[in-house]
Structure formats: C-alpha cells, structure tokens
N, C-alpha and C positions, 0 to 999 in steps of 0.2 A: 137367828138367820142361818139358812142352809142353802146357799146357792148351788146350782148344779155345776160340777166341775168335771173335766175330762182329762184322762191321761195320768199315768203314774210314772214318775222318774225320780232320780236322785241327783245328788251333786249340788254344788253351790255356785262356784264360779270357775271357769276355765278359760284360757285364751282361745280365740277362734283358731281353727285349723290353719296352719301356716300355708301361705301361698308362695309365690316366687321370691318374696322378700325374706323368707326364713330358710335356714339350712339345718337339717337334722344331721347328727352324726359327728359334730365337732366336740372335741374334748375340753373339759374345764375342770378347775379345782372345785372341791366341794364347798369351799367357803364363800361367804357373801363378799362382794366388793362394790364400792361405788367411787366414782371419780373424785379425787381430792377429798376423800372422806377421812375424818379423824378416827384413829384407832382407839378402841376401848381398852380398859385394863386387861381384858382377856385376849387382846390382840386381834379382835374381830372388827372389821370396818363397819361403819354405820352411815347411812345416807343422811343428807342434810335435813330431810323431812322425817327421819326416824323418830319414834318416841324418845324423849330425852333421857330416860333413865334405864338402867340395866341391872339385872340380878343374874348370877350364875346358878343354873340348876343342873346338877350332874355334869358339870363342866361346860355347859352350853349357855351362851348369853341369851337372855330373854329380855327383849325391849318392852318397856311399858311407860305409861304416862298417867298422871293423876291431876285433876283440875276440878273446879267448881266450888260454889259457896255454900253448898248444903251441909247439914250436920249429920246426915246419914250416908252410908257408903253404898254405891252401886257398882258392881263388877260386870263388865260387858265382855262377852266371848263371841268372837267372829266365827264364820263358817268355813267350810272346806275350801282350801286353796285361796282363801280370802285374807284379810288383814284388818288391823284396827281402824283404818280409814273408812271402812264400811259404815261407821256410825257418824260420819262427819255432818250429815244433814240434820241430825237430831241432837247432836252434842251441845250446841249453845243453850237450847232449852233445858236439857237435862242438867246442865251445870247450874241452873238457877235454883234447883231444888235438891240436888245431890252432890256429894263428892264423888266424881265419876272416875273410875279406874278402868283402863283398857290396856290390852297387850297384843303383841303378835305371838301366837303360839309357835313353838319350835317347828321348823320346816315351812314357816310362813313369814311374809314381810321381811323385816330387818332382823328378826331373831335368827339364831344359828340353826344349822342342820344337824341331824343325828343319823347314826347308822341304823337306828330302829326307833319306831314310834309306836306308842300305844296310849290308851286313854288314861292309864295310871300316871304316865309321865306328864301328859298334858295337865292332869289335875295337880300334880306336884308343882307345876309351873304356876298355876292359879294361886295355890297356897303360898308359894314363895313370894309372889308379887304382893299378896295381901300382907304378909309379914313385913316386907320391905317398906310398905307405906303405913304400917301401924294400924291396919284394919283388923279388928277382932270379930266383927259381925257385919255382914253385907247382904244386900239384895243381889241375887245372881240372875243375870239375863243372858240368854244365848240365842243366836240366830242360826237356824238350820242345823248343821253338824254341831255348832256351838251349843245349841240347846241340849243335844244328846250328851255332850261332854259335861254340861252343867248339871244335868239330871244325875249322872253318876257322882259328880263332885258333891252335890247336895246330900245325897244318900250316904256318902262316905265320910263327910265332915259336917254333920248336922249342927255342931256347935259353932261353925263359922258362918253359916248362912241362915237368914231368917225367912226367906221366901225365894221361889223359883219362877222365872218367867221364861217360857219356851215360845220362841217366835218362829212359826212355820217349820217346825222340826218333824222329820219323819219318825214315826213310831210303828214298829212291826212286831208281830208275835215272835216268841222265842223259836229258834230253829229255822227262821226265814233265811233263804240264801243271801249271802253278802252281795252288794252291788259290784259290778265290774269296774275296776279301777284302771285307767290308762296310765302308762308309765313309759319312760325311756330307759335304755340300757345304762348301767352305771357309767358315769363319766361323759354322758352325752346330754345335750340339751338343744332346744330350739333357739336359733340365733337370727336376729333381725339387723338390718343395716343401720338403723337409727332408732332413737327413743320414740320419735313420732310414728314411725312405721310399726314398731312393737305395740305402742299404746292403741293405734288404730285397729290392730288385730284383736283387741280385747272384746269379749262378749260375755254377757251374763249367762249362766247356765243354772237350771234348765232354760230353754228358750222361753222368752216372754216379750211382751211389748217393751222395747228398750226405752229407758228414760232418755232425755235429751243428751246430746253430746256434752253440754256444759255440766250436766249432773254426773255423767260417767267419767269425765276426764280426770278428776282428782284421784279416783281409785285406780284407774287404768295407769296413770303416770307413776303412782306409788308402787304399782305391782311389778315394774320392770327395773332392771339395773344394768350397768355396763358389765361386760365380761372382764375377767381378771387380766386377760391379755389384750384388752382394748380393741378387739376385732369385731365388735358388734354389741348388741343388747339382747338380754334374755329375761325370763321370768324369775322373780325372787323365790317363789315357792319351790320346794324340793321336787324336781322333775323326775327323780328316780322312783317316785310313787309314794303317796301318803295313804296309809291304810284307813279303811272306814272304822268308825268306832264299833267295838264288839257289841253286836246287837243283843246278845244274851245278857251281857252286863247291864245294858240299858234297861231291859225288861226286869231283871232282878232288882235294880235300883228303884224303879218306879214303885215296886211293891213295898220298898223300905222307906219311902219318903214320909216324913212326919212334920211337914211344914206347909204353909199355903202355896198353892201352885196356880199359876195363870197360864193357860194354853191359848195362844193367839194364832189363828190361821188366816191366811190371805184368801180373799174370796175367789180369786182367779189363779190360785196356786196349782201347779202341776205336781207338787210334792205332797202336800196335805190334802188329799182328795176326800170325798165324803166317806170312803171306806176307812182311810187313816184316821179321820176325825172321830168316826164311830168307835174305832179301837181305842183311841186316846180317852174317850169318855168312859170306856169300860175298865181301863187299867190304872188311870190316875186316881189319886186318893179321893175319897168322898169329900165333897165340899170344894173341890177345885173349880176354878172359874174358867169357862170356855167362851171365847169371843171370836167372831168372824169380822175381819176388817174389810168393809165394802170397798170395791174398786181396786183393791191391792193385788199385786202379784207376789211371787215368792220373795223377792228382794224388797219387802215392804218398807224397810227403813230408808231405801233409796227412792222408790217410786211412789210412796204414799206417806211422806214424813209428817205432813200436817194431820192427816187422819190418825197416824200412830201417836202423835203427841196429844191430840185431843182425847184419845183413849187413855193414855197415861194420866192426863189431867182428871178424867172421870174416876180413875182407879186410885188416884194418889193417896187418899186417906188410908185405904186398905194396904197398899204397898208400903207406905211409910210405917204403918203400925206393926208390920212384920219385922222391922229392923231396929235394933237398939241405936241410940245416938252414938255418933263417933266420939270417942274420948270421954264419954260421960258428961258432956256439956248439955245445958238446957237447950231445948229447941228454940229456934227463931221463926218468926213469921216470914213466909216467902210468898210472893204473888203467884197466881196460877200460871201454868205453862202458857206461853204465847207462841203458838205455831207460826213458823216463818211465812211471810207473804209469798 
C-alpha cells in the first residue's frame, strides 16, 4: 500500500500555544511536583497516576511499570514530549500476549529532569528498567522519536533485544539539518490557572484529525502537574528544551542492526511521507517488514488502535519468534488479540 501523503514535519506532541489562560515568564524549580504526592526514596514526588515503580539512572528517578500475562517481554518507548500513557488504548490487548514494560523517559512524564539529555542517556534508562524487571531479552517498540531511540538501543545492545518495531518514526539521511526545537529560558514555563484549562490546551503534533475528547483526555491530564508554589498548572515535560535524537547516530545504527525490523507507517502521517518511507526501505536491513496502516495518522496508537492491534495479531507469530521466553519458562497458549470495540 502506498497512499499519497503531503507535508513533512517533525515532532510528536506539544501543548497548544498558550492563550490568555497561560502566563510565560514565571519561575519554577526544576523538580517535578504533584499535589499530595508521596515522595520516592530519591526525594522526587510522583503523581497518583505515575508508573508505580522507579529506578535511579545517573541520579535521576525513572518511573516505569510492568504488567501482562505473556511469557515474552515487550518494551514500549514513547515519543517526543510524550509519556507512557500514549499506549493506554492498546495496553489491555498487549497484556494478553506479552509482559509489557513501559516507562517515562527522563524529561518526560513523572520521571526526573536532567541538565543535559542525549540518546545514550535515554538508552541507559531503557537498559536500567529492563534490569530492574529482570528482562534479559525483549521485543523493542517505539513510536515516533521513541522508534529512533529504539533503533540506536537495538544496535547498541543486540543481546538485549530480539526485534525492533518502529511506529511512524522519521528517518533521514546522514547530515540532514536537525529539526527546530522550541524551548523556554531556564527557570521559566507556561502556567495555566487550572488543570482543566491546561488539559484543554493540549494538542497532538504534528497537526492531524484529532481523536475524540474522551480519547485525548487521559494523556492530556497526565501531561500536566501543579507548580511547586501552587500558583497554577504546567506541563510535566522539561520545558527548557529536549534535544532531538542525533540523526547521524540513528543512521549509523540502522546499518548495524542484526535483528528483524518491522517499520509501520500511518497512511495519513505528516511525518513518514512517501519520501521518508522510500528512504526507510533503502537503509533498513534486508528482510525488514514494511507496513502501511490504512486510515491512521501519526499518533496511530491513539487514533487507530483497532487497526494497530489487528496488525499485531497478523504479525504475532513472527514478533514472538524473535524474542526468547521470559525467565526460560515454556510458552503458554494465548488467545488472539481482541481489538477493543
């Protein structure tokens, strides 16, 4: 399938531009804070809906969760300025066939912030979470920027991953100019009068047909937090600016991949255009699987979850065959995926 697509852009999710309800230029502490939140051992507060577990990576708390009845491990990596809740619409079905591991990367969600971010640190967080849950071999799946992080991780740690699934991830030739990244001056952040106003400002990026308010609400509400001085609400992601993944590292990693790769593009994506898809076919390993998800936009796990789950059901035999059983146990029979109604 090769539908015609238009436009090239980057990014995964950003808040809508603030209107009269938001104020730029107010100072805040760098730490995360949520009202009446319990403090972790590292002294970092976590929201009531944060992933339940935590591991310290280079002194920064990384929040993660693991669930599911499967006997093979699946590690999910979210996109730019996103968080682990992006997977919520497909998580129940994934849990039927996999032990599902997901996290908030540093600078995102309820994980801590750093003075500096790069792909190697984010990969260290992936490996630390796998170690914390006792996972020695996993299928690695990443959406958008998460797919780029996952590609570098898979090439850097081939012993830890059996296969790589890239979901509508931008791939560009080496030497391509980096995307422009919006940021605020240190110590400043967008501020909203209430949680409801902040969540209402949330928009998916790049622009696409928005899913219903009911679909977007869980990820929008998780994306905001009260400010430490209780004078409003702001975004959880690090507003000082999160760098793009080093594109040359991604290109180098693609050439080193020695495992099965599944590259899934959304039919109406503004990120993976025909040009990007053609480049992916040229640089990913021979034998990689390329799929276009009909009717889907860039945030395909939100706007086309049933189609996504049907695709995984069709591919399940090959996906599962790439990963060793967790803990060395014999496999159990599981029913096929049942996409939600």
